[in-house]
C-alpha positions in Angstrom: 41.7 -26.8 -29.3 40.1 -23.3 -28.8 38.0 -22.6 -25.8 34.6 -20.9 -26.4 34.3 -17.5 -25.5 31.7 -16.6 -23.2 28.9 -14.3 -24.8 29.4 -10.5 -23.8 26.7 -9.1 -22.0 25.9 -5.4 -22.5 22.7 -3.4 -21.2 21.0 -2.9 -24.1 21.4 -6.3 -25.1 20.5 -7.7 -22.0 17.7 -5.0 -22.2 16.3 -6.9 -25.2 17.0 -10.3 -24.5 14.7 -10.0 -20.9 12.2 -7.7 -22.7 11.9 -10.7 -25.3 11.5 -13.2 -22.5 8.9 -11.4 -20.3 6.7 -10.4 -22.9 6.7 -14.0 -23.4 6.1 -15.1 -19.7 3.1 -12.7 -20.0 5.0 -9.6 -17.7 2.4 -7.0 -18.5 5.2 -4.4 -18.4 8.4 -6.1 -20.0 10.5 -3.5 -20.7 10.0 -1.1 -17.8 10.3 -4.2 -15.7 13.5 -5.3 -17.2 15.1 -1.2 -17.0 13.4 -1.5 -13.3 15.5 -4.4 -11.6 18.6 -3.7 -13.9 19.0 0.2 -12.5 18.6 -1.9 -8.9 21.6 -4.5 -9.9 23.6 -1.3 -11.1 22.9 1.3 -8.7 21.3 3.7 -11.2 19.0 5.7 -12.5 17.0 4.6 -15.5 18.6 7.3 -17.6 22.2 6.0 -17.1 21.2 2.7 -18.9 20.9 4.8 -22.1 24.2 6.5 -21.5 25.9 3.2 -21.1 24.2 1.1 -23.3 27.0 -0.5 -24.5 29.0 -1.3 -21.0 29.1 -5.2 -20.5 28.2 -6.3 -17.2 30.5 -7.9 -14.2 29.9 -11.2 -13.7 28.4 -11.0 -10.1 25.8 -8.4 -11.9 24.9 -10.7 -14.4 23.9 -13.4 -11.9 22.1 -11.0 -9.5 20.1 -9.8 -12.4 19.4 -13.0 -13.6 17.9 -14.2 -10.6 15.8 -11.2 -10.3 14.6 -11.9 -13.9 13.4 -15.8 -12.8 11.7 -14.2 -9.9 9.7 -12.1 -12.1 9.2 -14.4 -14.7 7.7 -16.4 -12.1 5.8 -13.3 -11.2 7.1 -12.3 -8.1 6.1 -8.4 -7.5 9.0 -6.6 -8.4 8.3 -4.8 -4.8 9.0 -7.8 -3.6 12.3 -8.6 -5.7 13.6 -5.3 -5.0 12.4 -5.3 -1.0 11.3 -1.8 -1.2 8.6 0.2 -3.1 8.0 4.3 -4.0 5.2 5.3 -2.2 4.1 9.1 -1.3 7.6 10.9 -1.0 9.6 8.0 -0.1 10.9 4.6 0.0 8.9 2.1 2.2 10.7 -1.3 2.7 8.3 -4.3 1.9 8.0 -8.0 2.5 5.7 -11.0 2.0 3.9 -10.2 4.9 2.7 -6.8 3.4 0.3 -5.8 0.5 2.5 -3.7 -2.0 1.4 0.0 -1.2 -0.6 1.0 -4.4 -0.8 4.8 -6.2 -4.1 4.8 -5.7 -4.0 4.6 -1.7 -1.8 7.9 -2.0 -5.2 10.0 -2.5 -6.5 8.3 0.3 -3.9 10.1 2.1 -3.5 13.3 0.8 -7.3 13.9 1.4 -6.8 12.6 5.2 -3.7 15.1 5.5 -5.8 17.8 3.6 -9.2 17.3 5.9 -6.5 17.2 9.5 -4.4 20.0 8.3 -6.2 23.0 10.6 -7.5 20.3 12.8 -4.3 19.2 15.0 -5.5 15.5 15.7 -4.1 14.1 18.5 -4.2 10.2 18.0 -4.3 8.2 14.5 -5.2 4.3 14.6 -4.5 2.7 11.0 -6.4 -0.4 11.0 -4.6 -3.3 8.9 -1.3 -1.4 8.8 0.7 -3.5 6.2 3.8 -2.2 5.4 3.0 1.1 7.1 3.0 3.3 3.9 -0.5 5.1 5.4 0.4 5.8 8.7 3.9 6.9 8.5 3.1 9.4 5.7 0.2 10.4 7.5 2.8 11.5 10.3 5.1 13.0 8.0 2.3 15.3 6.7 0.4 15.7 10.6 3.9 17.1 12.8 1.5 16.8 15.6 -0.1 13.7 15.1 0.9 10.3 16.9 -0.1 7.2 15.5 -0.9 3.2 16.1 -0.5 0.4 13.4 -2.2 -2.5 14.0 -2.4 -5.6 12.0 -3.2 -9.2 12.5 0.3 -10.2 10.8 2.9 -9.8 13.1 5.5 -9.3 9.9 3.8 -6.9 8.7 3.5 -4.5 12.2 7.6 -5.3 12.6 7.4 -4.1 8.7 6.1 -1.0 9.6 7.8 -0.1 12.6 10.9 -0.5 10.7 9.3 2.1 8.0 8.6 4.3 11.2 12.1 4.5 12.4 13.7 4.5 9.0 11.1 7.8 8.3 11.6 9.4 11.3 8.3 9.2 12.8 9.3 6.0 15.2 8.5 8.4 18.6 5.5 9.2 17.4 4.3 5.8 16.6 3.7 2.6 18.1 2.7 -0.9 16.8 0.2 -3.1 17.9 -0.3 -7.2 16.7 -4.6 -7.4 17.0 -7.2 -8.7 14.8 -9.0 -5.3 14.5 -9.8 -3.7 17.7 -9.6 -6.8 19.8 -6.0 -5.9 21.8 -6.4 -2.3 21.9 -6.8 -0.5 25.4 -10.1 0.5 25.6 -9.9 4.0 27.4 -7.6 4.8 24.1 -9.9 7.1 21.7 -8.8 8.1 18.5 -9.3 11.3 16.2 -8.8 9.6 13.3 -9.3 6.2 12.6 -7.7 5.1 8.9 -8.2 1.6 7.0 -7.4 -0.3 3.4 -8.5 -3.4 4.5 -9.6 -6.2 2.4 -12.4 -5.7 0.3 -12.0 -8.1 -2.7 -15.0 -10.4 -3.0 -13.7 -13.9 -2.3 -14.9 -15.8 -5.7 -12.9 -12.8 -8.0 -9.9 -13.8 -6.3 -8.8 -16.8 -8.2 -9.8 -15.6 -11.6 -10.1 -12.0 -11.8 -6.5 -10.9 -10.2 -2.9 -10.5 -12.1 -0.7 -13.4 -11.5 1.4 -11.2 -9.6 -1.1 -10.0 -7.0 -1.7 -13.4 -6.2 1.5 -13.3 -4.9 0.8 -11.2 -1.9 -0.7 -12.1 0.8 -4.2 -13.5 0.8 -5.4 -12.2 4.7 -4.4 -9.0 2.9 -6.7 -9.7 -0.2 -10.0 -11.4 0.1 -13.1 -8.7 1.9 -15.7 -12.2 2.1 -18.2 -12.7 -0.2 -19.2 -9.3 -1.3 -15.8 -7.9 -0.4 -17.3 -5.9 3.2 -16.6 -8.5 5.6 -13.9 -6.0 7.5 -16.0 -2.7 6.6 -18.9 -4.8 8.7 -16.6 -5.6 11.4 -14.7 -2.1 11.5 -17.5 -0.5 11.7 -19.4 -2.4 14.5 -16.3 -1.4 16.8 -15.6 1.8 15.7 -18.1 3.6 18.2 -15.7 2.2 21.3 -12.4 4.0 19.9 -13.4 6.6 18.0 -13.7 10.1 19.8 -17.1 12.1 19.5 -15.5 14.5 16.8 -13.6 12.0 15.1 -13.5 10.9 11.5 -13.0 7.5 9.8 -11.4 7.1 6.0 -11.5 4.0 4.2 -10.1 3.1 0.5 -13.0 0.8 -0.8 -12.8 -1.3 -4.1 -15.6 -0.5 -7.2 -18.9 -0.2 -6.7 -18.7 -0.7 -2.6 -18.5 3.2 -2.0 -22.3 3.9 -1.6 -22.2 0.2 0.6 -19.4 1.4 2.6 -21.3 5.1 3.5 -24.3 3.1 4.4 -22.4 1.2 7.2 -21.1 3.9 8.1 -24.4 5.9 8.7 -25.5 2.9 10.8 -22.8 3.8 13.1 -23.8 6.8 13.3 -21.5 8.7 11.3 -24.2 9.9 8.8 -22.2 12.6 7.6 -20.5 10.5 4.3 -18.4 11.2 1.4 -17.7 8.7 -1.7 -14.8 10.3 -3.2 -13.4 8.4 -6.5 -10.1 8.0 -7.9 -8.1 9.4 -11.1 -10.0 6.5 -13.3 -13.2 7.6 -12.0 -14.1 4.5 -9.8 -14.9 4.1 -6.0 -11.7 4.6 -3.8 -12.8 6.4 -0.7 -15.4 7.0 1.9 -14.8 9.6 5.0 -17.2 9.9 7.5 -17.7 11.6 10.6 -21.4 12.5 13.1 -23.3 15.4 12.3 -21.7 18.5 14.1 -18.6 17.3 14.1 -15.3 19.3 13.5 -14.8 17.2 10.6 -18.7 17.9 8.8 -18.8 21.0 6.7 -14.6 19.6 4.9 -16.3 16.4 4.5 -19.5 17.5 3.1 -17.7 19.8 0.5 -16.1 16.2 -0.8 -19.6 15.3 -2.4 
């Protein structure tokens, strides 16, 4: 009796199968995700998939790809499966201890860097650093600055410092496990305090988020009943750690801009600007004291 031949899985065949499988599982971008995962397995660019569309996969490649596909079908975020995520001009290591860096956060980094281009900031504090995408990118763009990466999750701080090392800024960055300001020495002051804190209202988490987002750390998502808990806590302690000439920059959730700006003003950071993302949604709040070196630039953002 002849032994049954194993099916040959070419690049095009497995991509078509995976696209349909992901679509059936409710994956939002089935074809793109299939291609990204296969590129990681084959260590190639997406264009190479179509140049070599009839190439069969080796057994070890097929095994690794099937493992990736099973994880993605179970709503595991792509970045966790691959272990990295592109942000700004770099690849950042990500783990299950960190939020996956979002494209909209790049706008925050770009604006903070622009506001500081000619200011020569001394120290920058990133509260809730996660993977370190914000602080590491800022240090790359502001070569005279030094940074501190803070997170309550020790695994996140470890990941942030690994990214600082791999991207060449570790000599200007330190990491600290801390619940916001609690473990920072009281004599340290910062020229820039930036944060992308948890801002999703608690009641929206269970029913309002994509299944893969729910796989990310809840502590990096849940901002309390109105999504404002962390802004309130940060701003209550801000004046003990911000220099008189300093500035604050926040990422915010939908509709939170003016509320966060009001919280800033309550702490004498009365010069504020609320900026939108590319979808015209409140995404950033910048604040400083009246008469500071940032006043004119922040007023110009309005």
